[in-house]
N, CA, C and O atoms as a CHARMM CRD file, in Angstrom:
* protein
*
  356
    1    1 LEU  N      1.14500  -1.05400  -0.19200 PROA 1      0.00000
    2    1 LEU  CA     0.02600  -0.38700   0.58500 PROA 1      0.00000
    3    1 LEU  C      1.12700   0.94500   0.19600 PROA 1      0.00000
    4    1 LEU  O      2.32600   0.81000   0.43500 PROA 1      0.00000
    5    2 TYR  N      0.36300   2.75400  -0.67800 PROA 2      0.00000
    6    2 TYR  CA     1.38900   3.62000  -0.58700 PROA 2      0.00000
    7    2 TYR  C     -0.02600   4.89300  -0.79000 PROA 2      0.00000
    8    2 TYR  O     -0.44200   5.33200  -1.86300 PROA 2      0.00000
    9    3 HSD  N     -0.48300   5.21800   0.50400 PROA 3      0.00000
   10    3 HSD  CA    -1.32800   6.64200   1.10700 PROA 3      0.00000
   11    3 HSD  C     -2.74400   5.74100   0.40700 PROA 3      0.00000
   12    3 HSD  O     -3.51600   5.85000  -0.54600 PROA 3      0.00000
   13    4 PRO  N     -2.54000   5.00000   1.34000 PROA 4      0.00000
   14    4 PRO  CA    -4.09600   3.99100   1.08500 PROA 4      0.00000
   15    4 PRO  C     -5.25000   4.38900   0.90200 PROA 4      0.00000
   16    4 PRO  O     -5.27000   5.08200   1.91900 PROA 4      0.00000
   17    5 ASP  N     -6.42300   4.57300   0.38900 PROA 5      0.00000
   18    5 ASP  CA    -7.70700   4.56400   1.20300 PROA 5      0.00000
   19    5 ASP  C     -8.50000   3.67200   1.68300 PROA 5      0.00000
   20    5 ASP  O     -9.17500   2.89200   1.01200 PROA 5      0.00000
   21    6 LYS  N     -8.46000   3.73600   2.74300 PROA 6      0.00000
   22    6 LYS  CA    -9.37800   2.91900   3.83000 PROA 6      0.00000
   23    6 LYS  C    -10.74400   2.00300   3.09700 PROA 6      0.00000
   24    6 LYS  O    -11.08000   0.88500   3.48700 PROA 6      0.00000
   25    7 TYR  N    -11.21900   2.54400   2.29200 PROA 7      0.00000
   26    7 TYR  CA   -12.47400   2.11800   1.58800 PROA 7      0.00000
   27    7 TYR  C    -11.88000   0.79400   0.19500 PROA 7      0.00000
   28    7 TYR  O    -11.91800  -0.40000  -0.10000 PROA 7      0.00000
   29    8 LYS  N    -11.32000   2.28000  -0.29800 PROA 8      0.00000
   30    8 LYS  CA   -10.81900   0.96600  -1.03500 PROA 8      0.00000
   31    8 LYS  C    -10.13000  -0.48000  -1.22700 PROA 8      0.00000
   32    8 LYS  O    -10.19700  -1.39500  -2.04800 PROA 8      0.00000
   33    9 VAL  N     -9.31600  -0.15200   0.16100 PROA 9      0.00000
   34    9 VAL  CA    -8.58500  -1.50800   0.48100 PROA 9      0.00000
   35    9 VAL  C     -9.65300  -2.15200   1.16300 PROA 9      0.00000
   36    9 VAL  O     -9.42300  -3.35600   1.04900 PROA 9      0.00000
   37   10 THR  N    -10.50900  -2.01600   1.69400 PROA 10     0.00000
   38   10 THR  CA   -11.53100  -2.42600   2.37300 PROA 10     0.00000
   39   10 THR  C    -12.53700  -3.85800   1.25000 PROA 10     0.00000
   40   10 THR  O    -12.80500  -5.04200   1.45500 PROA 10     0.00000
   41   11 GLU  N    -12.86700  -2.67400  -0.15400 PROA 11     0.00000
   42   11 GLU  CA   -13.46000  -3.31200  -1.34000 PROA 11     0.00000
   43   11 GLU  C    -12.36500  -4.64800  -1.83200 PROA 11     0.00000
   44   11 GLU  O    -12.88600  -5.66400  -2.29300 PROA 11     0.00000
   45   12 LEU  N    -10.91700  -4.56700  -1.70500 PROA 12     0.00000
   46   12 LEU  CA   -10.29300  -4.99000  -2.13400 PROA 12     0.00000
   47   12 LEU  C    -10.16600  -6.54400  -1.14900 PROA 12     0.00000
   48   12 LEU  O    -10.02800  -7.64100  -1.69000 PROA 12     0.00000
   49   13 ILE  N    -10.24600  -6.34300   0.38600 PROA 13     0.00000
   50   13 ILE  CA    -9.98300  -7.64300   1.15200 PROA 13     0.00000
   51   13 ILE  C    -11.35300  -7.77400   0.55000 PROA 13     0.00000
   52   13 ILE  O    -11.23700  -8.56000  -0.39000 PROA 13     0.00000
   53   14 GLU  N    -12.91300  -7.26400   0.68400 PROA 14     0.00000
   54   14 GLU  CA   -14.05900  -7.96400   0.84200 PROA 14     0.00000
   55   14 GLU  C    -13.75600  -9.17000  -0.57100 PROA 14     0.00000
   56   14 GLU  O    -13.68300 -10.38300  -0.38000 PROA 14     0.00000
   57   15 SER  N    -13.62300  -8.55500  -1.85800 PROA 15     0.00000
   58   15 SER  CA   -13.19300 -10.06100  -2.67300 PROA 15     0.00000
   59   15 SER  C    -12.34700 -10.76000  -2.92100 PROA 15     0.00000
   60   15 SER  O    -12.12700 -11.46800  -3.90400 PROA 15     0.00000
   61   16 ILE  N    -11.76800 -10.56800  -1.91800 PROA 16     0.00000
   62   16 ILE  CA   -10.29900 -11.97000  -1.44600 PROA 16     0.00000
   63   16 ILE  C    -10.32300 -12.58800  -0.33000 PROA 16     0.00000
   64   16 ILE  O     -9.42200 -13.41500  -0.19000 PROA 16     0.00000
   65   17 VAL  N    -11.17100 -12.45000   0.66000 PROA 17     0.00000
   66   17 VAL  CA   -11.03800 -12.69900   1.82900 PROA 17     0.00000
   67   17 VAL  C    -11.84500 -14.17600   2.08400 PROA 17     0.00000
   68   17 VAL  O    -11.30800 -14.76000   3.02600 PROA 17     0.00000
   69   18 ASN  N    -13.13000 -15.04600   1.44000 PROA 18     0.00000
   70   18 ASN  CA   -12.94200 -15.79100   0.89800 PROA 18     0.00000
   71   18 ASN  C    -12.30500 -16.93700   0.31900 PROA 18     0.00000
   72   18 ASN  O    -12.42300 -18.10700   0.68100 PROA 18     0.00000
   73   19 ASP  N    -11.67100 -16.51100  -0.54800 PROA 19     0.00000
   74   19 ASP  CA   -11.11500 -17.32100  -1.98800 PROA 19     0.00000
   75   19 ASP  C     -9.51500 -17.90500  -1.25600 PROA 19     0.00000
   76   19 ASP  O     -8.77300 -18.81100  -1.63700 PROA 19     0.00000
   77   20 VAL  N     -9.33300 -16.44500   0.56200 PROA 20     0.00000
   78   20 VAL  CA    -7.66000 -16.92000   1.43500 PROA 20     0.00000
   79   20 VAL  C     -7.77900 -17.09600   1.95900 PROA 20     0.00000
   80   20 VAL  O     -8.96900 -17.32600   2.17300 PROA 20     0.00000
   81   21 ASN  N     -6.92600 -17.27900   2.95100 PROA 21     0.00000
   82   21 ASN  CA    -6.26700 -17.90600   4.52100 PROA 21     0.00000
   83   21 ASN  C     -5.74200 -16.41700   5.31600 PROA 21     0.00000
   84   21 ASN  O     -5.81300 -16.07400   6.49600 PROA 21     0.00000
   85   22 LYS  N     -5.36600 -15.94600   4.48600 PROA 22     0.00000
   86   22 LYS  CA    -4.66000 -14.65800   5.42000 PROA 22     0.00000
   87   22 LYS  C     -4.58500 -13.96600   4.53500 PROA 22     0.00000
   88   22 LYS  O     -4.59800 -14.44800   3.40300 PROA 22     0.00000
   89   23 VAL  N     -4.47000 -12.45000   4.75600 PROA 23     0.00000
   90   23 VAL  CA    -4.08800 -11.24700   3.89100 PROA 23     0.00000
   91   23 VAL  C     -2.89900 -10.70500   4.79000 PROA 23     0.00000
   92   23 VAL  O     -2.94800 -10.84900   6.01200 PROA 23     0.00000
   93   24 ILE  N     -1.95300 -10.15100   4.24000 PROA 24     0.00000
   94   24 ILE  CA    -1.18200  -9.47000   4.56000 PROA 24     0.00000
   95   24 ILE  C     -0.84800  -8.03100   3.84300 PROA 24     0.00000
   96   24 ILE  O     -0.72300  -7.89400   2.62600 PROA 24     0.00000
   97   25 LEU  N     -0.74300  -7.11400   4.69500 PROA 25     0.00000
   98   25 LEU  CA    -1.27400  -5.98600   3.49000 PROA 25     0.00000
   99   25 LEU  C      0.26400  -4.90600   4.70900 PROA 25     0.00000
  100   25 LEU  O      0.44000  -4.62900   5.89500 PROA 25     0.00000
  101   26 ILE  N      0.72100  -4.76500   3.84100 PROA 26     0.00000
  102   26 ILE  CA     1.94600  -3.18100   4.50900 PROA 26     0.00000
  103   26 ILE  C      2.42400  -2.88200   4.21700 PROA 26     0.00000
  104   26 ILE  O      3.21400  -3.48800   3.49300 PROA 26     0.00000
  105   27 ASP  N      2.53000  -0.79700   4.59200 PROA 27     0.00000
  106   27 ASP  CA     2.15900  -0.07400   4.32300 PROA 27     0.00000
  107   27 ASP  C      3.56700   0.89000   4.02400 PROA 27     0.00000
  108   27 ASP  O      4.30300   1.42800   4.85100 PROA 27     0.00000
  109   28 ASN  N      3.64600   0.89600   2.57000 PROA 28     0.00000
  110   28 ASN  CA     5.09600   1.50000   2.36900 PROA 28     0.00000
  111   28 ASN  C      4.68400   2.80200   2.60900 PROA 28     0.00000
  112   28 ASN  O      5.24400   3.42400   1.70600 PROA 28     0.00000
  113   29 SER  N      4.26500   3.32900   3.04400 PROA 29     0.00000
  114   29 SER  CA     3.63600   5.31700   2.90900 PROA 29     0.00000
  115   29 SER  C      4.35400   5.79600   4.63600 PROA 29     0.00000
  116   29 SER  O      4.64500   5.27500   5.71200 PROA 29     0.00000
  117   30 TYR  N      4.35600   7.07800   3.96800 PROA 30     0.00000
  118   30 TYR  CA     6.09300   7.45800   5.52500 PROA 30     0.00000
  119   30 TYR  C      4.73900   8.60100   5.74800 PROA 30     0.00000
  120   30 TYR  O      5.29600   9.62300   6.15000 PROA 30     0.00000
  121   31 SER  N      3.29700   8.86200   5.67000 PROA 31     0.00000
  122   31 SER  CA     2.78900   9.48500   6.46100 PROA 31     0.00000
  123   31 SER  C      1.43900   8.69200   7.21300 PROA 31     0.00000
  124   31 SER  O      1.02200   7.53500   7.23900 PROA 31     0.00000
  125   32 PRO  N      1.18300   9.48700   7.56900 PROA 32     0.00000
  126   32 PRO  CA     0.30500   9.40200   8.45900 PROA 32     0.00000
  127   32 PRO  C     -1.02200   9.17700   7.40000 PROA 32     0.00000
  128   32 PRO  O     -1.34400   9.83400   6.41000 PROA 32     0.00000
  129   33 SER  N     -2.01300   7.29500   8.37000 PROA 33     0.00000
  130   33 SER  CA    -2.67000   6.89900   7.18000 PROA 33     0.00000
  131   33 SER  C     -3.88200   6.60900   8.21300 PROA 33     0.00000
  132   33 SER  O     -3.74900   6.70200   9.43300 PROA 33     0.00000
  133   34 GLU  N     -5.31900   6.17300   7.43000 PROA 34     0.00000
  134   34 GLU  CA    -6.30400   6.28800   7.53200 PROA 34     0.00000
  135   34 GLU  C     -5.92100   4.55200   8.28000 PROA 34     0.00000
  136   34 GLU  O     -5.92400   3.84500   9.28700 PROA 34     0.00000
  137   35 LEU  N     -5.72900   4.62400   7.33200 PROA 35     0.00000
  138   35 LEU  CA    -4.90600   2.57200   7.98000 PROA 35     0.00000
  139   35 LEU  C     -4.60400   2.38400   9.93700 PROA 35     0.00000
  140   35 LEU  O     -3.92000   3.03900  10.72400 PROA 35     0.00000
  141   36 ASP  N     -5.25500   1.50300  10.05800 PROA 36     0.00000
  142   36 ASP  CA    -3.66300   0.63100  11.32600 PROA 36     0.00000
  143   36 ASP  C     -4.19700  -0.62300  12.02400 PROA 36     0.00000
  144   36 ASP  O     -5.18800  -1.35200  12.06500 PROA 36     0.00000
  145   37 SER  N     -3.56600  -0.53800  12.29700 PROA 37     0.00000
  146   37 SER  CA    -3.24800  -2.37300  12.91100 PROA 37     0.00000
  147   37 SER  C     -5.10500  -2.42600  14.14900 PROA 37     0.00000
  148   37 SER  O     -5.57500  -3.56100  14.06800 PROA 37     0.00000
  149   38 PHE  N     -5.77900  -1.71400  14.85300 PROA 38     0.00000
  150   38 PHE  CA    -6.78400  -1.77000  15.34800 PROA 38     0.00000
  151   38 PHE  C     -8.26500  -1.87900  14.75000 PROA 38     0.00000
  152   38 PHE  O     -9.35400  -2.26400  15.17800 PROA 38     0.00000
  153   39 PHE  N     -7.52400  -1.08500  12.94300 PROA 39     0.00000
  154   39 PHE  CA    -8.94600  -1.43900  12.42000 PROA 39     0.00000
  155   39 PHE  C     -9.03500  -2.56300  12.01300 PROA 39     0.00000
  156   39 PHE  O     -9.93800  -3.31200  12.38500 PROA 39     0.00000
  157   40 PHE  N     -8.00900  -2.94700  11.06700 PROA 40     0.00000
  158   40 PHE  CA    -7.97500  -4.53200  10.87300 PROA 40     0.00000
  159   40 PHE  C     -8.40200  -5.87100  11.68000 PROA 40     0.00000
  160   40 PHE  O     -9.03100  -6.86500  11.31600 PROA 40     0.00000
  161   41 LYS  N     -7.73900  -5.46600  13.07900 PROA 41     0.00000
  162   41 LYS  CA    -8.25300  -6.12900  13.93800 PROA 41     0.00000
  163   41 LYS  C     -9.81300  -6.83900  14.25800 PROA 41     0.00000
  164   41 LYS  O    -10.40900  -7.91400  14.32400 PROA 41     0.00000
  165   42 ASN  N    -10.00000  -5.05100  14.42500 PROA 42     0.00000
  166   42 ASN  CA   -11.76700  -5.76500  14.75200 PROA 42     0.00000
  167   42 ASN  C    -12.35300  -5.90600  13.47300 PROA 42     0.00000
  168   42 ASN  O    -13.14700  -6.81900  13.70000 PROA 42     0.00000
  169   43 ASN  N    -12.51600  -5.56900  12.09700 PROA 43     0.00000
  170   43 ASN  CA   -12.88000  -5.72000  10.87200 PROA 43     0.00000
  171   43 ASN  C    -12.71600  -6.80200  10.53200 PROA 43     0.00000
  172   43 ASN  O    -13.58800  -7.67000  10.49100 PROA 43     0.00000
  173   44 PHE  N    -11.31000  -6.94900  10.16600 PROA 44     0.00000
  174   44 PHE  CA   -11.44600  -8.79400   9.60400 PROA 44     0.00000
  175   44 PHE  C     -9.77400  -9.02400  10.01200 PROA 44     0.00000
  176   44 PHE  O     -8.71200  -8.40900   9.91300 PROA 44     0.00000
  177   45 ILE  N    -10.31700 -10.40300  10.56600 PROA 45     0.00000
  178   45 ILE  CA    -9.28100 -11.32600  12.16300 PROA 45     0.00000
  179   45 ILE  C     -8.25100 -11.72400  10.83100 PROA 45     0.00000
  180   45 ILE  O     -7.06700 -11.81900  11.15300 PROA 45     0.00000
  181   46 GLU  N     -8.50400 -11.91800   9.65800 PROA 46     0.00000
  182   46 GLU  CA    -7.44200 -12.71500   8.94800 PROA 46     0.00000
  183   46 GLU  C     -6.39400 -11.56800   8.33800 PROA 46     0.00000
  184   46 GLU  O     -5.59300 -11.78900   7.42900 PROA 46     0.00000
  185   47 VAL  N     -6.50700 -10.73600   8.78900 PROA 47     0.00000
  186   47 VAL  CA    -5.58100  -9.44700   8.10500 PROA 47     0.00000
  187   47 VAL  C     -3.92300  -9.45200   8.71800 PROA 47     0.00000
  188   47 VAL  O     -4.11700  -9.62500   9.92100 PROA 47     0.00000
  189   48 ILE  N     -3.01400  -9.39400   8.60100 PROA 48     0.00000
  190   48 ILE  CA    -1.95500  -8.44900   9.13500 PROA 48     0.00000
  191   48 ILE  C     -1.68400  -7.46700   8.62100 PROA 48     0.00000
  192   48 ILE  O     -2.43600  -7.35100   7.65300 PROA 48     0.00000
  193   49 TYR  N     -1.11000  -6.75000   8.68200 PROA 49     0.00000
  194   49 TYR  CA    -0.98100  -4.96500   8.68400 PROA 49     0.00000
  195   49 TYR  C      0.25800  -5.08000   9.52000 PROA 49     0.00000
  196   49 TYR  O      0.56300  -5.80800  10.46500 PROA 49     0.00000
  197   50 LEU  N      1.10600  -3.76100   8.61700 PROA 50     0.00000
  198   50 LEU  CA     2.32600  -3.99200   8.70300 PROA 50     0.00000
  199   50 LEU  C      2.46300  -2.70200   7.94300 PROA 50     0.00000
  200   50 LEU  O      2.39200  -2.54500   6.72400 PROA 50     0.00000
  201   51 LYS  N      2.73900  -1.52600   9.17500 PROA 51     0.00000
  202   51 LYS  CA     2.79500   0.24900   8.41800 PROA 51     0.00000
  203   51 LYS  C      4.43300   0.39300   9.11600 PROA 51     0.00000
  204   51 LYS  O      4.92800   0.33800  10.24200 PROA 51     0.00000
  205   52 LEU  N      4.84300   0.57800   7.89500 PROA 52     0.00000
  206   52 LEU  CA     6.33500   1.08100   7.27100 PROA 52     0.00000
  207   52 LEU  C      6.24100   2.48800   7.98500 PROA 52     0.00000
  208   52 LEU  O      5.24500   3.20100   8.10600 PROA 52     0.00000
  209   53 SER  N      8.09200   2.79900   8.61700 PROA 53     0.00000
  210   53 SER  CA     7.66900   4.22400   8.54100 PROA 53     0.00000
  211   53 SER  C      8.42700   4.99300   7.24700 PROA 53     0.00000
  212   53 SER  O      8.25000   6.20900   7.31500 PROA 53     0.00000
  213   54 GLU  N      8.92300   4.73400   6.52700 PROA 54     0.00000
  214   54 GLU  CA     8.85100   5.34300   5.34400 PROA 54     0.00000
  215   54 GLU  C      8.10500   4.63700   3.61600 PROA 54     0.00000
  216   54 GLU  O      7.34300   3.69900   3.38100 PROA 54     0.00000
  217   55 ASN  N      8.70600   5.51200   2.85000 PROA 55     0.00000
  218   55 ASN  CA     8.80500   4.22000   1.80300 PROA 55     0.00000
  219   55 ASN  C     10.28700   3.49300   1.30000 PROA 55     0.00000
  220   55 ASN  O     11.31400   4.06100   0.92800 PROA 55     0.00000
  221   56 MET  N     10.11700   2.60200   1.37900 PROA 56     0.00000
  222   56 MET  CA    10.94500   1.70800   1.03000 PROA 56     0.00000
  223   56 MET  C     10.89700   0.98300   0.21900 PROA 56     0.00000
  224   56 MET  O     11.27700  -0.16400   0.45400 PROA 56     0.00000
  225   57 GLY  N     10.50500   1.26400  -0.83100 PROA 57     0.00000
  226   57 GLY  CA    10.18800   1.17000  -2.10600 PROA 57     0.00000
  227   57 GLY  C      9.49000  -0.31200  -1.74100 PROA 57     0.00000
  228   57 GLY  O      9.44400  -1.08600  -0.78500 PROA 57     0.00000
  229   58 ILE  N      8.80500  -0.17700  -3.57000 PROA 58     0.00000
  230   58 ILE  CA     7.73500  -2.14300  -3.43700 PROA 58     0.00000
  231   58 ILE  C      8.67600  -3.29500  -3.31400 PROA 58     0.00000
  232   58 ILE  O      8.38900  -4.40600  -2.86900 PROA 58     0.00000
  233   59 ALA  N      9.85200  -2.89100  -3.76900 PROA 59     0.00000
  234   59 ALA  CA    10.97500  -4.87800  -3.79600 PROA 59     0.00000
  235   59 ALA  C     11.22300  -5.16500  -2.12500 PROA 59     0.00000
  236   59 ALA  O     11.72800  -6.22400  -1.75200 PROA 59     0.00000
  237   60 THR  N     10.73100  -3.89200  -0.98400 PROA 60     0.00000
  238   60 THR  CA    10.83300  -3.82700   0.05700 PROA 60     0.00000
  239   60 THR  C      9.76800  -4.33300   0.80000 PROA 60     0.00000
  240   60 THR  O      9.71100  -5.43800   1.33900 PROA 60     0.00000
  241   61 ALA  N      8.94200  -3.46700   0.79200 PROA 61     0.00000
  242   61 ALA  CA     7.98100  -3.99500   0.79200 PROA 61     0.00000
  243   61 ALA  C      7.07700  -5.44600   0.48700 PROA 61     0.00000
  244   61 ALA  O      6.31300  -6.02700   1.25800 PROA 61     0.00000
  245   62 GLN  N      7.40700  -5.75800  -0.74600 PROA 62     0.00000
  246   62 GLN  CA     6.81500  -7.27800  -1.14300 PROA 62     0.00000
  247   62 GLN  C      7.54700  -8.08100  -0.14000 PROA 62     0.00000
  248   62 GLN  O      6.97800  -8.85700   0.62800 PROA 62     0.00000
  249   63 ASN  N      8.98000  -7.85100  -0.16800 PROA 63     0.00000
  250   63 ASN  CA    10.14000  -9.08000   1.04200 PROA 63     0.00000
  251   63 ASN  C      9.31000  -8.83100   2.04200 PROA 63     0.00000
  252   63 ASN  O      8.59100  -9.80000   2.28400 PROA 63     0.00000
  253   64 LYS  N      9.08800  -7.70100   2.87000 PROA 64     0.00000
  254   64 LYS  CA     8.33600  -8.26900   4.28000 PROA 64     0.00000
  255   64 LYS  C      7.46100  -8.57900   4.32000 PROA 64     0.00000
  256   64 LYS  O      6.94000  -8.61900   5.43500 PROA 64     0.00000
  257   65 GLY  N      6.67600  -9.02100   3.12800 PROA 65     0.00000
  258   65 GLY  CA     4.99300  -9.53400   3.47800 PROA 65     0.00000
  259   65 GLY  C      5.74600 -10.54600   2.76800 PROA 65     0.00000
  260   65 GLY  O      6.78700  -9.89100   2.80900 PROA 65     0.00000
  261   66 ILE  N      6.03700 -11.43200   2.24800 PROA 66     0.00000
  262   66 ILE  CA     6.87600 -12.78300   1.95500 PROA 66     0.00000
  263   66 ILE  C      7.45000 -13.19500   3.28100 PROA 66     0.00000
  264   66 ILE  O      7.34200 -14.34700   3.70000 PROA 66     0.00000
  265   67 ASP  N      8.10600 -12.16700   3.97900 PROA 67     0.00000
  266   67 ASP  CA     8.92400 -13.08000   4.83700 PROA 67     0.00000
  267   67 ASP  C      7.46700 -13.35500   6.42400 PROA 67     0.00000
  268   67 ASP  O      7.62000 -14.27000   7.23300 PROA 67     0.00000
  269   68 LEU  N      6.49300 -12.57300   6.48800 PROA 68     0.00000
  270   68 LEU  CA     5.44500 -12.62700   7.04200 PROA 68     0.00000
  271   68 LEU  C      4.66800 -13.70200   6.93500 PROA 68     0.00000
  272   68 LEU  O      4.07700 -14.23700   7.87300 PROA 68     0.00000
  273   69 ALA  N      4.64600 -14.11000   5.56500 PROA 69     0.00000
  274   69 ALA  CA     3.51900 -15.13500   4.84400 PROA 69     0.00000
  275   69 ALA  C      4.91900 -16.42300   5.69200 PROA 69     0.00000
  276   69 ALA  O      4.68000 -17.31500   6.50600 PROA 69     0.00000
  277   70 LYS  N      5.66500 -16.20600   5.36600 PROA 70     0.00000
  278   70 LYS  CA     6.74900 -17.36700   5.49000 PROA 70     0.00000
  279   70 LYS  C      5.98800 -18.22200   6.87800 PROA 70     0.00000
  280   70 LYS  O      5.41100 -19.30500   6.97100 PROA 70     0.00000
  281   71 MET  N      6.46000 -16.68400   8.25700 PROA 71     0.00000
  282   71 MET  CA     6.27700 -16.68300   9.67900 PROA 71     0.00000
  283   71 MET  C      4.96400 -16.86900   9.78000 PROA 71     0.00000
  284   71 MET  O      4.50600 -16.74200  10.91500 PROA 71     0.00000
  285   72 SER  N      4.10100 -17.17800   8.77400 PROA 72     0.00000
  286   72 SER  CA     2.56700 -17.61800   9.54400 PROA 72     0.00000
  287   72 SER  C      1.98600 -18.48400   8.51900 PROA 72     0.00000
  288   72 SER  O      0.79100 -18.37700   8.24500 PROA 72     0.00000
  289   73 GLY  N      2.95900 -19.58200   7.75800 PROA 73     0.00000
  290   73 GLY  CA     3.25500 -20.63400   7.35900 PROA 73     0.00000
  291   73 GLY  C      2.32700 -20.97800   6.17600 PROA 73     0.00000
  292   73 GLY  O      1.63100 -21.98400   6.04300 PROA 73     0.00000
  293   74 CYS  N      2.49000 -19.74600   5.20800 PROA 74     0.00000
  294   74 CYS  CA     1.68400 -19.75900   4.08000 PROA 74     0.00000
  295   74 CYS  C      2.69400 -20.36700   3.33800 PROA 74     0.00000
  296   74 CYS  O      3.91700 -20.48200   3.42000 PROA 74     0.00000
  297   75 ASP  N      1.51200 -20.83800   2.34200 PROA 75     0.00000
  298   75 ASP  CA     2.87200 -21.84500   0.76300 PROA 75     0.00000
  299   75 ASP  C      2.61300 -21.21000  -0.56500 PROA 75     0.00000
  300   75 ASP  O      2.90700 -21.38400  -1.74800 PROA 75     0.00000
  301   76 HSD  N      1.97200 -20.45000   0.13300 PROA 76     0.00000
  302   76 HSD  CA     1.22200 -19.85800  -1.93100 PROA 76     0.00000
  303   76 HSD  C      1.28200 -18.59800  -1.36500 PROA 76     0.00000
  304   76 HSD  O      1.05500 -18.49200  -0.16000 PROA 76     0.00000
  305   77 ILE  N      1.66400 -17.20600  -2.31800 PROA 77     0.00000
  306   77 ILE  CA     1.12300 -15.60300  -2.15600 PROA 77     0.00000
  307   77 ILE  C      1.17400 -14.87600  -3.54900 PROA 77     0.00000
  308   77 ILE  O      1.83300 -14.90000  -4.58800 PROA 77     0.00000
  309   78 ILE  N     -0.01800 -14.13700  -2.91800 PROA 78     0.00000
  310   78 ILE  CA    -0.43700 -13.61600  -4.54800 PROA 78     0.00000
  311   78 ILE  C     -0.50100 -12.42700  -4.20600 PROA 78     0.00000
  312   78 ILE  O     -1.35200 -12.01500  -3.41800 PROA 78     0.00000
  313   79 PHE  N      0.23200 -11.82800  -4.65100 PROA 79     0.00000
  314   79 PHE  CA     0.06100  -9.99200  -4.34900 PROA 79     0.00000
  315   79 PHE  C     -0.95500  -8.87900  -5.59500 PROA 79     0.00000
  316   79 PHE  O     -1.07200  -9.06200  -6.80600 PROA 79     0.00000
  317   80 PHE  N     -1.49900  -7.86500  -4.82600 PROA 80     0.00000
  318   80 PHE  CA    -2.39600  -6.90100  -5.49200 PROA 80     0.00000
  319   80 PHE  C     -1.59600  -5.65200  -5.16800 PROA 80     0.00000
  320   80 PHE  O     -0.41900  -5.74100  -4.81900 PROA 80     0.00000
  321   81 ASP  N     -2.12100  -4.68200  -5.26200 PROA 81     0.00000
  322   81 ASP  CA    -1.83100  -3.44300  -5.55100 PROA 81     0.00000
  323   81 ASP  C     -3.22000  -3.04600  -4.79500 PROA 81     0.00000
  324   81 ASP  O     -4.19800  -3.77300  -4.97000 PROA 81     0.00000
  325   82 GLN  N     -3.32400  -1.80700  -3.89000 PROA 82     0.00000
  326   82 GLN  CA    -4.21700  -1.17200  -3.17100 PROA 82     0.00000
  327   82 GLN  C     -5.46200  -0.89300  -4.19000 PROA 82     0.00000
  328   82 GLN  O     -6.61400  -0.88600  -3.75600 PROA 82     0.00000
  329   83 ASP  N     -5.06900  -0.58500  -6.03900 PROA 83     0.00000
  330   83 ASP  CA    -6.42100  -0.79300  -6.85700 PROA 83     0.00000
  331   83 ASP  C     -6.40700  -1.45000  -7.30400 PROA 83     0.00000
  332   83 ASP  O     -6.51500  -1.34900  -8.52600 PROA 83     0.00000
  333   84 SER  N     -6.25600  -2.73000  -6.66100 PROA 84     0.00000
  334   84 SER  CA    -6.91000  -4.38500  -7.54700 PROA 84     0.00000
  335   84 SER  C     -8.11200  -4.69800  -7.47000 PROA 84     0.00000
  336   84 SER  O     -8.42100  -4.80600  -6.28400 PROA 84     0.00000
  337   85 LYS  N     -9.04500  -4.92000  -8.22400 PROA 85     0.00000
  338   85 LYS  CA   -10.53000  -5.71800  -8.46800 PROA 85     0.00000
  339   85 LYS  C    -10.61600  -6.95500  -8.51700 PROA 85     0.00000
  340   85 LYS  O    -11.38200  -7.49200  -9.31800 PROA 85     0.00000
  341   86 PRO  N     -9.93200  -7.57900  -7.76600 PROA 86     0.00000
  342   86 PRO  CA   -10.44700  -9.40600  -8.34200 PROA 86     0.00000
  343   86 PRO  C    -11.79300  -9.45000  -7.95700 PROA 86     0.00000
  344   86 PRO  O    -12.37900  -8.99600  -6.97400 PROA 86     0.00000
  345   87 SER  N    -12.21000 -10.17300  -9.06000 PROA 87     0.00000
  346   87 SER  CA   -13.71800 -10.41800  -9.56300 PROA 87     0.00000
  347   87 SER  C    -12.96600 -12.25900  -8.07300 PROA 87     0.00000
  348   87 SER  O    -11.90800 -12.83300  -7.81300 PROA 87     0.00000
  349   88 SER  N    -14.03200 -12.30600  -7.76700 PROA 88     0.00000
  350   88 SER  CA   -14.40800 -13.42400  -6.78300 PROA 88     0.00000
  351   88 SER  C    -14.07300 -14.94100  -7.70800 PROA 88     0.00000
  352   88 SER  O    -14.18000 -15.12400  -8.92000 PROA 88     0.00000
  353   89 GLY  N    -13.62200 -15.93400  -6.58500 PROA 89     0.00000
  354   89 GLY  CA   -13.15500 -16.75300  -7.03100 PROA 89     0.00000
  355   89 GLY  C    -11.41600 -17.11200  -7.58400 PROA 89     0.00000
  356   89 GLY  O    -11.14300 -18.19800  -8.09600 PROA 89     0.00000
């Protein structure tokens, strides 16, 4: 994520939540965001949210997401950006 819109991210999560076991969000924004772990813990139990302190670039953000996925026992990973609109299934 980069300066994410809470409503777009929520739509993205809702479109994939029934097809995946876990959602990991890496927020690469350097400024405060509308999103925080409290929002996700209270609305989407299967979401891990990591806020980076600065824009470290997409490769670093993806690598941090991969590390979290491995530590969480995931064996498959698919990347979406905050503007993705996958169809269900």
